[in-house]
C-alpha positions as CSV (number, residue, x, y, z in Angstrom):
1,X,8.0,-28.7,-42.5
2,X,7.6,-25.9,-40.5
3,X,4.2,-25.1,-42.0
4,X,2.9,-28.8,-41.8
5,X,4.2,-28.7,-38.3
6,X,2.0,-25.4,-37.1
7,X,-1.6,-26.0,-38.9
8,X,-1.2,-29.5,-36.4
9,X,-3.4,-28.0,-33.5
10,X,-1.1,-27.6,-30.5
11,X,0.7,-30.4,-30.8
12,X,4.1,-28.6,-31.3
13,X,3.6,-24.8,-30.8
14,X,5.8,-22.3,-28.7
15,X,4.6,-19.0,-27.4
16,X,6.8,-16.4,-26.7
17,X,5.1,-14.6,-24.0
18,X,6.3,-10.4,-23.9
19,X,5.4,-10.1,-20.0
20,X,4.9,-6.4,-19.1
21,X,7.4,-4.9,-21.3
22,X,10.8,-5.5,-22.5
23,X,13.0,-3.5,-20.7
24,X,16.7,-5.7,-19.5
25,X,16.8,-3.0,-16.7
26,X,13.6,-3.6,-15.0
27,X,14.1,-7.5,-15.1
28,X,15.9,-7.5,-11.7
29,X,14.0,-5.1,-9.9
30,X,10.6,-7.0,-11.6
31,X,11.5,-10.1,-10.5
32,X,12.1,-9.2,-6.8
33,X,9.1,-8.1,-6.6
34,X,7.1,-10.3,-7.7
35,X,9.4,-13.1,-5.6
36,X,7.9,-10.3,-3.0
37,X,4.7,-10.6,-3.3
38,X,4.2,-14.1,-4.1
39,X,5.9,-14.7,-1.2
40,X,3.9,-12.4,0.9
41,X,1.0,-14.0,-0.8
42,X,0.9,-17.6,0.3
43,X,2.6,-17.0,3.6
44,X,-0.1,-14.2,4.7
45,X,-3.0,-16.8,3.0
46,X,-1.5,-19.9,4.2
47,X,-1.4,-17.9,8.3
48,X,-5.4,-17.7,7.7
49,X,-6.5,-20.5,7.1
50,X,-4.0,-22.1,9.9
51,X,-6.3,-19.4,11.9
52,X,-9.4,-20.5,11.3
53,X,-8.1,-24.4,11.7
54,X,-6.5,-23.3,15.2
55,X,-9.1,-21.4,16.8
56,X,-12.5,-22.6,17.5
57,X,-13.8,-19.1,17.6
58,X,-13.3,-18.9,14.4
59,X,-15.1,-22.2,13.1
60,X,-18.0,-20.6,11.6
61,X,-19.1,-20.9,8.4
62,X,-17.9,-16.9,7.7
63,X,-14.4,-18.1,8.2
64,X,-14.8,-21.1,7.1
65,X,-15.3,-19.8,3.5
66,X,-12.5,-17.1,4.1
67,X,-10.8,-20.3,4.5
68,X,-11.7,-21.2,1.2
69,X,-11.0,-17.8,-0.1
70,X,-7.5,-17.8,1.1
71,X,-6.5,-21.6,0.1
72,X,-8.0,-20.4,-3.3
73,X,-5.9,-17.3,-3.5
74,X,-2.9,-19.4,-2.8
75,X,-3.8,-21.3,-5.8
76,X,-4.7,-18.5,-7.8
77,X,-1.6,-16.7,-7.4
78,X,0.7,-19.9,-7.9
79,X,-0.7,-20.8,-11.7
80,X,1.0,-16.8,-12.6
81,X,3.7,-15.8,-10.1
82,X,6.5,-19.3,-10.8
83,X,6.1,-19.1,-14.0
84,X,6.8,-15.5,-14.1
85,X,9.6,-15.6,-12.1
86,X,11.2,-18.3,-13.5
87,X,11.1,-16.3,-16.6
88,X,12.6,-12.8,-14.9
89,X,14.7,-15.4,-13.7
90,X,16.5,-17.5,-16.9
91,X,15.0,-14.9,-19.7
92,X,13.6,-17.9,-20.9
93,X,10.0,-16.0,-21.9
94,X,8.6,-18.7,-24.0
95,X,5.8,-21.4,-23.2
96,X,4.4,-24.5,-24.9
97,X,1.2,-24.7,-26.3
98,X,0.3,-27.5,-24.1
99,X,1.4,-25.3,-21.2
100,X,0.1,-22.4,-22.0
101,X,-3.8,-24.1,-22.2
102,X,-3.1,-26.1,-18.8
103,X,-2.3,-22.3,-17.0
104,X,-5.3,-20.9,-18.8
105,X,-8.0,-23.7,-17.1
106,X,-5.9,-23.7,-14.0
107,X,-6.5,-19.6,-14.3
108,X,-10.2,-19.3,-15.0
109,X,-11.0,-21.7,-12.8
110,X,-10.1,-20.2,-9.7
111,X,-11.1,-16.6,-11.2
112,X,-14.6,-19.0,-11.4
113,X,-14.6,-20.3,-7.7
114,X,-13.9,-17.0,-6.5
115,X,-16.8,-15.3,-8.2
116,X,-19.1,-18.0,-6.7
117,X,-17.4,-17.7,-3.0
118,X,-17.2,-13.7,-3.1
119,X,-20.9,-14.3,-3.8
120,X,-22.0,-17.2,-1.2
121,X,-19.7,-15.3,1.2
122,X,-22.3,-12.6,0.4
123,X,-25.1,-14.7,1.2
124,X,-23.9,-15.4,4.2
125,X,-23.6,-12.1,5.4
126,X,-26.7,-11.0,4.5
127,X,-28.8,-13.7,6.0
128,X,-26.4,-13.0,9.1
129,X,-27.5,-9.2,9.1
130,X,-31.2,-9.6,7.4
131,X,-32.0,-12.5,8.9
132,X,-30.1,-13.1,11.7
133,X,-33.0,-15.2,13.4
134,X,-33.2,-17.7,11.0
135,X,-29.3,-17.5,10.5
136,X,-28.1,-20.7,12.9
137,X,-30.8,-22.9,10.7
138,X,-30.5,-21.5,7.1
139,X,-26.3,-21.1,7.9
140,X,-25.4,-24.6,8.9
141,X,-22.2,-26.8,8.3
142,X,-23.8,-28.9,6.0
143,X,-24.8,-26.3,4.0
144,X,-21.7,-24.2,4.1
145,X,-19.4,-27.5,2.8
146,X,-21.9,-27.9,-0.1
147,X,-22.2,-24.7,-1.4
148,X,-17.9,-24.0,-0.8
149,X,-17.7,-27.6,-3.0
150,X,-20.2,-26.6,-5.8
151,X,-18.4,-23.3,-5.7
152,X,-15.3,-25.3,-6.5
153,X,-17.0,-27.7,-8.8
154,X,-18.6,-25.3,-10.8
155,X,-15.4,-23.3,-11.1
156,X,-13.5,-26.7,-12.9
157,X,-16.7,-27.8,-14.8
158,X,-16.5,-23.7,-16.4
159,X,-12.7,-24.4,-17.6
160,X,-14.1,-28.4,-18.9
161,X,-16.4,-27.0,-21.2
162,X,-13.9,-24.4,-22.9
163,X,-10.7,-26.0,-22.9
164,X,-11.9,-28.9,-25.8
165,X,-12.8,-25.9,-28.1
166,X,-9.6,-23.9,-27.3
167,X,-6.8,-27.0,-27.7
168,X,-8.2,-28.0,-31.1
169,X,-7.5,-24.1,-32.3
170,X,-4.9,-23.7,-34.8
171,X,-2.1,-21.2,-34.3
172,X,0.1,-20.4,-37.5
173,X,1.3,-17.3,-36.3
174,X,2.4,-14.7,-35.4
175,X,3.4,-17.0,-32.2
176,X,4.1,-14.3,-29.8
177,X,1.0,-13.5,-26.9
178,X,1.1,-9.8,-25.5
179,X,0.6,-10.4,-21.9
180,X,2.7,-12.2,-19.2
181,X,0.2,-14.4,-18.4
182,X,-1.9,-17.2,-20.5
183,X,-5.8,-15.3,-20.7
184,X,-7.8,-15.9,-23.1
185,X,-8.1,-13.5,-25.4
186,X,-4.6,-13.2,-25.9
187,X,-4.5,-16.5,-27.0
188,X,-7.2,-16.4,-29.8
189,X,-5.7,-13.6,-30.8
190,X,-3.2,-15.7,-32.4
191,X,-5.8,-17.9,-33.4
192,X,-5.5,-18.6,-37.2
193,X,-8.9,-20.6,-37.2
194,X,-12.2,-19.8,-37.2
195,X,-12.9,-18.9,-33.1
196,X,-16.5,-17.6,-33.2
197,X,-17.8,-20.7,-31.5
198,X,-15.3,-20.8,-28.3
199,X,-15.9,-17.2,-28.4
200,X,-19.4,-17.3,-28.3
201,X,-19.0,-20.5,-25.8
202,X,-17.1,-18.3,-23.7
203,X,-19.3,-14.9,-23.0
204,X,-22.7,-17.4,-22.2
205,X,-20.4,-19.2,-19.6
206,X,-19.3,-15.7,-18.4
207,X,-22.8,-14.9,-18.2
208,X,-23.4,-17.7,-16.2
209,X,-20.4,-17.8,-14.3
210,X,-19.3,-14.4,-14.1
211,X,-21.9,-11.5,-14.2
212,X,-25.3,-13.8,-12.3
213,X,-22.4,-14.0,-9.7
214,X,-21.5,-10.5,-9.4
215,X,-25.0,-9.4,-9.3
216,X,-26.0,-12.0,-7.0
217,X,-23.3,-10.1,-4.8
218,X,-24.7,-6.4,-5.5
219,X,-27.5,-7.4,-4.6
220,X,-26.8,-8.8,-1.3
221,X,-24.8,-5.6,-0.6
222,X,-27.7,-3.3,-1.4
223,X,-30.4,-5.5,0.9
224,X,-27.0,-5.2,3.7
225,X,-26.7,-1.8,3.6
226,X,-30.7,-1.0,3.6
227,X,-31.2,-3.1,6.8
228,X,-27.7,-1.9,8.3
229,X,-29.4,1.9,7.7
230,X,-32.2,1.3,9.4
231,X,-31.4,0.1,12.5
232,X,-31.9,2.7,15.4
233,X,-28.4,2.8,17.2
234,X,-24.8,4.0,15.9
235,X,-22.9,2.0,17.6
236,X,-25.2,-1.2,16.6
237,X,-25.3,0.1,12.7
238,X,-21.4,0.5,12.7
239,X,-20.7,-3.4,14.9
240,X,-23.1,-4.6,11.8
241,X,-21.3,-2.5,8.7
242,X,-18.2,-4.2,10.3
243,X,-18.9,-7.9,10.0
244,X,-18.9,-7.4,5.9
245,X,-16.9,-4.2,5.4
246,X,-13.8,-6.8,4.9
247,X,-15.5,-8.6,2.5
248,X,-17.5,-5.7,0.5
249,X,-13.7,-4.4,0.2
250,X,-12.8,-7.4,-1.3
251,X,-16.0,-7.7,-4.2
252,X,-14.8,-3.8,-5.1
253,X,-11.4,-4.3,-5.7
254,X,-11.6,-7.9,-8.0
255,X,-14.5,-7.2,-9.6
256,X,-13.9,-3.3,-10.2
257,X,-10.1,-4.4,-11.8
258,X,-11.6,-8.1,-13.9
259,X,-14.3,-5.3,-15.5
260,X,-11.6,-3.2,-16.4
261,X,-9.6,-5.5,-17.6
262,X,-12.5,-7.3,-19.8
263,X,-14.2,-3.9,-20.7
264,X,-11.1,-2.4,-22.4
265,X,-10.7,-1.9,-25.5
266,X,-7.7,-4.3,-26.3
267,X,-6.2,-1.2,-28.8
268,X,-2.3,-0.7,-29.3
269,X,-2.3,2.2,-27.3
270,X,-4.5,0.7,-24.0
271,X,-2.4,-2.7,-24.3
272,X,-0.1,-1.7,-21.6
273,X,-2.4,-0.2,-19.4
274,X,-4.4,-3.7,-19.8
275,X,-2.0,-5.9,-18.8
276,X,-1.6,-2.8,-15.6
277,X,-4.7,-3.8,-14.3
278,X,-4.4,-7.3,-15.3
279,X,-1.0,-7.2,-12.8
280,X,-3.0,-6.1,-10.0
281,X,-6.4,-8.0,-10.4
282,X,-4.1,-11.7,-10.6
283,X,-0.8,-10.7,-8.2
284,X,-1.9,-7.7,-5.8
285,X,-5.6,-9.0,-5.0
286,X,-3.8,-12.4,-3.6
287,X,-1.5,-10.5,-1.6
288,X,-4.5,-7.9,-0.7
289,X,-7.3,-10.1,0.3
290,X,-5.2,-11.4,3.6
291,X,-3.8,-7.8,5.2
292,X,-7.8,-6.6,4.1
293,X,-9.0,-9.6,6.6
294,X,-6.6,-9.1,8.8
295,X,-6.4,-5.5,9.6
296,X,-10.2,-5.4,9.3
297,X,-11.3,-7.6,11.7
298,X,-10.7,-7.8,15.0
299,X,-11.7,-11.8,15.3
300,X,-8.5,-13.1,13.2
301,X,-6.6,-9.5,14.9
302,X,-7.4,-11.4,17.7
303,X,-6.9,-14.7,16.8
304,X,-3.5,-13.9,15.4
305,X,-2.3,-11.9,18.6
306,X,-2.9,-14.9,20.6
307,X,-1.0,-17.9,18.5
308,X,1.8,-15.8,18.4
309,X,1.6,-15.6,22.1
310,X,1.2,-18.9,22.3
311,X,4.6,-19.0,19.6
312,X,6.1,-17.0,22.3
313,X,5.9,-19.4,25.7
314,X,6.4,-22.0,23.8
315,X,9.7,-21.0,22.4
316,X,10.5,-19.4,25.8
317,X,9.5,-22.3,27.2
318,X,11.6,-24.5,25.5
């Protein structure tokens, strides 16, 4: 009876997420660490969105894309951390096959969307620095909205194409996924049906939706750095570089850890290290983004100070 149920695709199958390590003494510290990271991530990213909306000086395409990125990071971390926190709190690390596939759907959608958003932001900086006279005419609000909408749309469409193939796989054991969330490769490792088609499809889509945005972003920054180095004044060079240094830092962190995770061999010796890097780009990166933009960006810092002064004035007057 059990074998029959297992062969009916994902209808009655459950997975056990092995997490970051089965050490009972670490469950409470990991829960507290993850909870603090999640709260700071949500508050930090929502604060950036609120600042961009509230401060008219930030009503530019650059900060519109930043608010999209912050919204994305909030959703991105919310696909993984609440489930991880629940498993730390209750000790129950099981997840249904349907729940696992839904988690992967949103996770993959947000990863692809972030790749395109980072590429769009690099294009925005390229126009601002390399084509300053044409920037206002090329990067209009209509174009900004279209670029942001396409980034989100492509992210969700890409996952929508993969999910039907993934949901038709048969899982017949072992039921343990050696990861702390439902990622693509660990999920395929527990499938007992042929995965060649879904692997080929995922590789093709990754080529277009991960590699292409990365190369585009890289090419944009090569042009940006070359243009900055041609500026004769050192003060002007510093000012030009400061407008894109925050975004460049985010790009390096995001793609650096992403490349390490998916190019690292999944040997037994390297799996724990793979999970550490996965934890970094899925959990720490959404936390680092608002910190990087708030600490390295003068306009964001000024908007934050202005908002805090207004809030303090309202508190004192009441």
